N, C-alpha and C positions, 0 to 999 in steps of 0.2 A: 150412438150419437147423443142420446138423451142423458148419458152419464157425465154431464159436465161437472168437473171438479172432483170426480171419483176415479179410481183406478181399480180394475180387477186385479186379482192375484196374477203375477206376471206369467202370462202364457207365452212361451217361446215357440215360434213356429218350428214344427218338426222337420220338414223337408228331408235333407240327407243326414241330419244329426240326431243323435239319441237324446232322451230326456235328461240323462246325466251330463251330456256334453252338448249344450245348445249350439245351434248354428250361428256362426259369427258373420257379420257383414264384413266385406273386404274393401270398403270405400277408402279412397286415399285420405280423405279428410278426417276420418275417425272410424275406428273399428270397435264394434260393440255387438252384443247379442240381439238377434231379431226378436220382435214381440208382435203378438196380434192384438195387444191392448192399445187402443187408440186414445186413451185418456191423457190429458195434460198433467204434468207435474205442477202442483200449486205450492208456492212458498208458504212455509209455516203450517202446511197441512201434510205434505208428503216428504219423506226423506229422499234426497237425490242419491241414486246408486253410484257406485264408483265409476261405472261407464253407463251413460244414458242409453237405454235400449232403442233400437231402430224399428219403428212401427211399419209393418207392411201387411198387405192383404193378399197380394198375388206373389207367387214364386217367380223365378226367372223364366219359366215356360208359360206363364199366364194362367196357372191353376190357382184357385182360391186355397190358401193355406189352411189346414185344419185348425179350427178354433177361431178363425177370422170372420168378421161380419162385414160383408160387402155393402156399400151404400146402394139404395134402391134407385137405379137409373134406368130410364126407358131407352128403347132402341134409338129414338131420334137423338137424344143427348149423347149416347155413346158414339153413334156414327158421326155426329157433328164434331166431337172431340177428336176422334181418329182422323177425320178429314182435315181438320185444322193442323194437326201435327204433320201430316203428309205434305200439306201445302206449304207449311213453314220450311220443311226439309228441302223441297224442290226449289223454292225461292232462294234459299241459302246457296244451293249448288250453282244456280245460274248467276247470281250476283257476286258470289265469291270468285267464280271464274272471270266474270266481267272486270272485277278489280284487277286480277292478275293480267288481264289483257290491256290494262291501262285506260279502261273506259270509266272507272270510278276512282276516286281518290282514296277511299277507305271502306272497309266493311268488317263486320264481325258476325259470326254464325251462332246458331243456337243448337247445333248438332249434339245429340246426347242428352240435352236438357229440356226437350220439348214438353215433357209431362209436367215439369215444374210450373211453367207459365200457363199451359192449357188447363191442367187439372185445377189449379187455384182459381183461375178466372171463371171457370164453369161453376164453381161453388159459390161465387159471389152474386149479389144482385147487380143488375146492369148499372144502377146509379151509385154503386160504391166506387170511390175514387181509387184509381190505380196510379201509383208513383213508381215508375219503372227505373231500373238501372240501365241495362242495355241488352240483356238477353231475354227480354219478355215479348218478343215479336208474337208469340202464340197467344198472349193475353189480349192484345189489341185486335189481332186477327179474329179471335173468337167472337169479339164484339162487332165484327163486320168491316174492319179496315181492309182495304183492297190492295191487290198487287199494284194497280195503277197509281194509287196514292203513294205507296212506298217507292215506286220507281221514280215518280216525279220528285220526291224528296231526295232520293239518292243522286239524281242527275241535276238537282238544283236549278230546275227550269222555272218558267213564270207561273206554272201551276203548283209549285211547291208551297205548301202552307207555311213553311218556315222562311220563305222568301230568300232562300239561298244563304241564310245566316247560320246554318247548323251543319255539322258533319253529317255524312250519310248515315242513315238509320237512326238519327236522332229524331224519332217520330213522336207524334202525340195527336190527340184529338179531344178538344173540350166537349164536342158533341157525344163522344163515346166515354166521357169521364175518365180520360187517360191523360195525365200530364206529359209534357214533352221530356224526352231523354235529354240529360245534360252530361257534359264531359267532366264537370267538377265531381270528383269521386266522393260519393256519400252525401251530397247536398240534399238529395231528395228525401233522405230518411228523417231528419228533424222537421223538414217542411211538411211531411205527411201528417205529423202530429197536429199542425195547425188546422188542416182540413178536417181531421177526425174530431178535434175538440170543437170546432165550429158546428159540426153536425150534432154533437152532443148538446151544445148550448141551445140549438134550434129544435131539440127534441125530435130529431129525425132518426128513424131506425136504419141508419146507414153507418158504414165504417170506411176506413181507408186502409189499403194494403200497400206496403212499400217493399221493394225487392233490393237485395244487395248480396254481394258475394262474401265468402269467408276472408278474402284479402281485403275487401272494403271494410270489413269489421275491425280492422286494425286502425282505421281512421278515427280521430277524436270525435267526429260527429256522431258516431254510433252509440257509444256509452252515454253521451249527453242526451241523445234522442230517447234511449231506453229509460233513462231516469226521469225525463220530463213526462213521458207517457205514463209511467207507473205512478208518479206522484199526483198527476192531474187526472188520472183515470181516462186517458184518451182511448177511444175505440179504434186502436191501430193494430193491424196485423203486421208484424215484422217477419218477412219471409226471406230467410238466408239460404241462398243456393250455395251449398258447400260442394264445389266440383273438383276439389283437390288442388287446383292451381290458380293462383293469381297471375298477372302478367310477369313472366320471368321468375316466378317464385312458387316453390313447392310449399305445402302446408307445414312441413317441418321447419321452414324458415318464417312462418307466420305466428305459430303458437306452440306451446307444449302442453296445453290443457286438453280436456276431452271435447274437442270441437267447439262449437259456438252455442249449443243449446243451454249449457249451464250458465251462460251469461244472462239470459233472460230470467232464469230462476234467481240469480244473484241480485238482479235489480228489482225483484219483487213481482214478476209477472208469470202467469202460467206458460209453460214451455213444453215442447215436444220435439223429438227427432223422428224423421220419417224417411222412408225409402223414396227419394225423389224421382226414381225411374219407374215407380209403381203409381200409375195415374190414379187408380182407385184410392190408394192410401193418401195421396196428395189431396184429392177431392175431399175425402172424409175429414182429414185434419183441418183443412181450410174451412169446411162447413162448420165444424165444431168451434174453430177460432172465431168465426163470424158470430156465432150464437153467443159466445162469451162476451164479445165486443158490444153487441147491441142489447143483450139482456142483463149482463152483469156490469157493463161499463168498464171493462178492463182491457188493457192491451195484452197481446200474446206474442210469443216468438215461436216460429216454426223453422227448424233447421232441416232442410231437404238435402239429403245426401245424393250426389249425382257424380257425373264425370264429363269433363269437357273434351269432346272428341277432337275438335280443331284447335288451332292456335288461339291465343287470346283475341287477336284481331289480325288483319292483314299486315299490321306493322310489327308483328311479333314472330320470332323464330323459336318455336317451342322445343325444337330438337336440342337446344342448349340446356334445358333444365328438366324436361319430362323424363320420368323414369321409364326404362325400357322393359324391365322384367315383369312378366305376367304374375298376378297374385295367386294364380292356380295353374296346375299342369294342363296341357292340352292347347295352349295358346302361345303364339310366338312372342307377343308383346302385351304390355299393359293395355294399350289401345285396342288390340284385337279382342282381349277379354271383355272389355266393356262395350265394344260395338256389338258383340254377340248378345248383349243384354240391353240393347236399345229399347227405350220406352215404346217406340213404335212397333217393334217386333213383339214385345211382351203384351201390350194391350191388343194388338191385332190378333194374336192367338186366342186371347180371352173372348173377344167378340165373334171370332170365327167359329168357336165352339158353340156359340149361341145361335149361329146361323145368320148373323147380321153383317158379315163381312166375308169377302172372298179374295183370294190372291189375284184373280182376274180383275175384280173391281179396283183393287189397289193399283195394279199395273196401268189400267186405263186412266185412273185418277192422276197418277204420276206423269203420264205422257201429256195429258191435257194441261196439268199444272205447269209442266216445263214449257210447253208451247205458249201458254199464256204469260209466263214470266219473261220469256224471251221477247214476246211481242210488246209487253209493257215497257221493257227496257228500250227496245228500238223506237217505240213511239215517244217515250220520254226524251230520248236524245234529240229528236227532231223538233221539240218545242223550244222556243226562244228563251233567252235568259230573263231573270227577274229585272225589273226596272231598277237602275242604280239609285233611284231616290230612296229605296228601302234601306240604304245604308244609314239613313237619318230618321226613319219613321219608327213608330210604336214604342218609343221610350218617353218622350216629352209631349205633353198636350200642346204647348206653345213652344216651338223650336227656339232654343236659346241663341243669342247672337253669334256665339263662336261657331256653332254648327251651321248657321246660315252662311257665315263667312266661308267655312270649309266647303259647303255645297256650291257656292259661287266659284270658288277656286277650282273645285273638281270639274265643273262644267267648262271653265276656261282651259284647263289642262287637256281635257278630252277633245275639245275643239281644236286646240293647237297641234296636238299629236294624233289626229284622227286616224292616220294610217296604221298606228300601232294597236288599235283597238277594233279589229274587224268584227269581233263577236258582239259589239254593241251597235244597235241601230241608230240611224240619224234621229229618229223620232225620240228615242230614249235620251240621247244627249241634249237635244234641243229643248226638251221639256223638263230638264233637270233644273227646276227653279226652286227658290226658297219657298217655305211654307206660306200660306195665305197670311196677310198682315193681321196682327192682333195686338191691341193695346195691352201694355203691362198692367198688373193689378194696381200699382201706384197711380198710374195715369188715369185708369178707369175711375178710381176713387176720387182723384182730383177733379175729374170732369163732373162727377155726380155732385160734388160739394161746391162746385164753382170756385175752387180754390184759386188764390191769387198767384201761387207759385207751387212748384213741385220739385222735390229733390231727385236729381237724375243719377247721381252717384255719390260716393262718400264725401266728395269735395266740391260738387257742382250743383248749384241751385238755379232753376230757370224761372224767372218771373213770367207768368203766362201772358202778361200784356205784351211781351216782346214777340215779334213774328217768327224769329228763328232762334235756335239754341245758342247759348253763350259760346264765345270763342274759346279756343285753348283746350278743347276736350282731348284727353289722351286717346291714342289710337286703340288702346286696349279696352276702352269703354264703348259699348254699344248701347244706345239709349233710345227710348221711344218718346214721342212728344205729342201733346194735344194742345192746340192754341187757336182760338178764334175760328173754329170750324176746320182747322187743318190737323191732319195726323201724319206722323212720319217716323222714320227710324234713322238715327244718326250713328254712323259707325266710323268715326275718325275721318279718314280721307273720303269716305263714300257717304252719300245721303240720298234717301229716296222719299219724296214728298208727294202727297196727293190730297185733294179735298175729300172730305168724308163722303162715302158713297161712290166716289169716282173710281172707275176701273182702268187700270193702266197695264 
């Protein structure tokens, strides 16, 4: 890991292949020879080979490949990573089934890709910012995000930190330095550069990591983000999960190049391809990328090769486009082949040989995790809905007139058709009021200056000696007024007035 910027002579893992015929990876997204060299390819320093090798440390059975150097990890860290992957897996099973039962509107799983999120998160510092796509549940769980918090968000109850305004599993936590998942494909990638560059300007030894899939890499946001990061030296880690399939799309329909890793090289940043099902390789590559970011002030790109076991989401029918043929003999389908190479199985075998894990412990953990996931779902369903006022909060400091009008109209509508909204409490409807009154900037300034008059709109001026606003205001103009100790808001047909300090 100290070899930043250098590469050893290409050592290809022996495994089942001879030296003359290197073992090839069989990932859907790109097929290339395996290597035990974890160095990044630097533009203008290293020549990019015809096919970027795939870095790995463990073989499919969890043995360290000859010539590979495993990162030094203690028992506590290894057990924590393994525990997180199992907990993610069990949460996925329960909540995927719950969506199929009609208890959730939407869900997407992480099955088969647990090592990408957990291994990368474990290699970061806690205060490094995470900008997730949507299969990074393991990253935020590794930092302590709980089943209960996820269940509340999925059920959109009053304990949901997103206040019911996000799709299920669009989670995040500022306290855990993880931004919220967004549905807009790829928007988190250029945004992560802003966080990374800010930390660089503040001279903080921190970085930002952003995740995206190989399908998302076809979005225009990605090349823009790569170029911005390279030109400005943003300490950003671009982590591409190449799982072989975007929604409804095989990689054959995404690109004809050698995967995604060469794109980082083309934009001028150190890049590497890694076996994304090998937790040790993911950890080592991310650790190196972080060192490049904070010590060299450069962005990096990691292409983690993996396989998506489930459909893209519960809105997707992957039988329409997933290939059925196994890439090797002995397996009925492509999915069977990769399930046998699950990162959980692979890393579990590795730490079992060290005496840090047992099948009995995993079985007990799975039972306990499933029980807790079910309880968190049941408990979350019993919690009431968010207050409808949150349809209007957290965007504007002072609520603009048109939203105040909508808020009043919503309250009137809910009161008139009360029987059609049994899920809303009377208290929520009755307290759906406009935001506390606040003078506009223009009127605050007029008051301070003791101005004789103030312009209320593009065609109306109010002499402040007059006790009421001028007549003939358009209904589309909502204005605020200050005059002789009176404040108010005028909205066409409606007006609300009170003395300064008076509560109404």
